[in-house]
N, C-alpha and C positions, 0 to 999 in steps of 0.2 A: 341312759342319759346321753351317751356318746352318739348313739344312733340319732336321738332327736337333734343334737347339735349339727351333725352332718347333714340331716335332712333339712334343717332350717337353711344351712349354708347353700344346699343345692336349690332350694326354692328361691333364695335371694338371687342367686346367679341366673336362674330361669326367668325370674321377674325382670331382672335388669336386661337380659337379652331380648325379652318381649317388648320392652319399652323402646329399645333400639329399632325393632322391627315395625313398631307401631307409629314411629315418627312419620308424620305426613310428608310425602314427596311432593314438592310444589312444581307443577308444570306450567305455571302461569306464564304469560307473554313475556318475552325478553324485554328488557328496558329499551325504550326507543331512543336511538342515537341519531341526533341531528346530522344530516348529511351535508358535508361541506367539502370544499376542494381538497383539504388536507386529508380527509379520510375517505375521499371517494373510492380510491382503489380497494381499500378494505372492505367497504360495503359491496362493491362489485363482485369481489371474491366470494363473499358470503352469498350473494344472490345467485351467482353461477352455481354454487353448491347446493342451492335449493332452500335457502333460508327465506321463508315467506315474508317475515318482518323486513328483512334487508331488501327484498324485491319491492315491497310496498313503499318503503322509505326512498328507495332509489328513483322510482317513478314519480313520487311527490316532488323530489328534487329536480327531475328532468323536465317535467311538463311545462313549468313556466319559461324555461329556457327555449324549449322547442316551440312554444306558442309565439314567443317573441321573434324567433328566427323566421318562423313561417309568415307571420304578419309583415315583417320587413321585406321578405323576398316576394311575397304574393301581392301585398297592397290590397286595393279593392278590386277583387275579381268580379266578373259578371255573375249575377245571381244564379245563373244556371249551372254554376261550377261549385266545387267543394270550397267552402270558406276555409280560411287559414287555420281556424281552430279545429275544423274537421280533419285537416291534413295533419295537424299536430297530434290529434288523437290516433290517427293511423299510424304515424311514426312511433308513438309510445307503445302501441300494440305490437308493432314489428320489432321493436327493441325487446319487448317482454318475450316474444316468441324466439328471439335470436339468443337470448341469454344462455340457455343450456349448452349451446354449442360454441359460445364465444370463447376465444383464447387470448389471453393477455400476453401479448408478445412484445410489450414495450410501447406500443402505439396508444397514445391518450385515448381513454374510453369515449370522451366527448367528441373526438374525432370520428370515431365509429358511429356515434349517434347522429351527428350532423351529416355524415355521409349518407345515412338512410333518409334523412330530411331532404337533402339535396335531390335524391332520386325521386322522392314522392312529389316534390315541387316541380321537378322536370316533367313528370307525367301530367301534372295539371296544366302546365304551359303547353304541352303538345295537345292536350285535349281542347284547349282554348283556341289554339291555332287552326284546329280542324273544323271547329264550329264557332262562328261569330254570331249566331243567332242569340237573341235574348227574349225568349217567348214570355209574354205577360198574360195574365188572366183577364177577365172582362173588366170594363172600366169600373173603378170603384165608385160606390155610392157616396162616400165621404171625402173630404179634402185630403190629399196625401200630404205627409209631413216630410217627404223626401225632398232633395234638392230639386230646384226647377231646372229647366234647360239651360239657362245662363250659367248657373253654378256648376252644372255637370260639364258644360263646355270648357269653362275655365279650369276646372279640375284635370279634364283630360289633357289640356294644353300644358298644364304643369307637369303632368306625368310624363308627357311626350318630351318636354324640355329636359326634364331630369334624366329620362332614359338616354337622350342623345348625349348628355354630358357623361354619363356612366359608361357609354359605349366607347369613350375615348380611353377608358382604362382597361387593364388586363382583367381577366376573370378573378384572379388572386387579389388585385387591388380592390376590386369591387366588393369582394366578400369581406375584406378587411375593413373597408370603410363602413359597411352595413353593420357589421358586428361591433365596431368601435364607436360610431357615431349615432346609428339608428338604435341599436340594442343596448348601448351603454356597456358593453363588456370591457373588462380590463385587458391590458396588453397580454398579461399571462394567460387569461382564459382564451383570448383569440389565438394566442401562440398554440395552445393546446389543441385547438380545433383544426388549424391549418398545418400543424406539424412543424413548427419552427420555434424560434426563441422570441421573447418579448421585445428585445432590442431590434430584431429584424422586422417585427411587426410595426414598431414605431418608424423605422426608416421607410417601410413600404407606405405607410399612412402619410408620411411627410411627402414622399415623392407623388403619391396619388393626388394629394391636395394641390401641389404645385402644377401638375398636369392639369387638373380641373381650372385652375386659375388662368393658365395660359389659353386654354380652350375658350374660356368666357371672354378673355381679352381680344382674342382673334375674332370671335363672334361679333 
């Protein structure tokens, strides 16, 4: 009888241990965390460490910002060159490739991203300066829906006038105005990109606008 009791106890213990072993281990996807300014550094750290979910979410967060920045800096480039969206895609790919070696040394990550974007944009402008041709295919059989010569001329004049005004500013002031007015970025977001404080961004924006007003008045 004693042996039976001991055997039952051993079987019960074995059964309990087998239940623990048999519990399913869930390796499902990690919960998706919305990337925001407050948790950006945490997501970047996870992405650097190789977390595929963090990498995906980081790129989803960055792409709209980079697209807006490239569109603001490039405007309507000739059709023979990369569009702003294509350049933005190249920037995102470059960020992805740079993540494993990126070191968080106190510099805002967005500043690093926009630095890559600035280099890509500079490459496009250099290419545009080397080749002013705008090759076209044979004459279309249907009416074109693009702007006519008058609209194109007016737009080019507007671009030239805007460029003349912006050349009165320092490169830093130009970037701040583009980010604050064209891209709609907050003072804090702009400060992270240029590596300064929100108050300094507001002061620089105020001075840049005053300089533009004086330039227009003199003109």
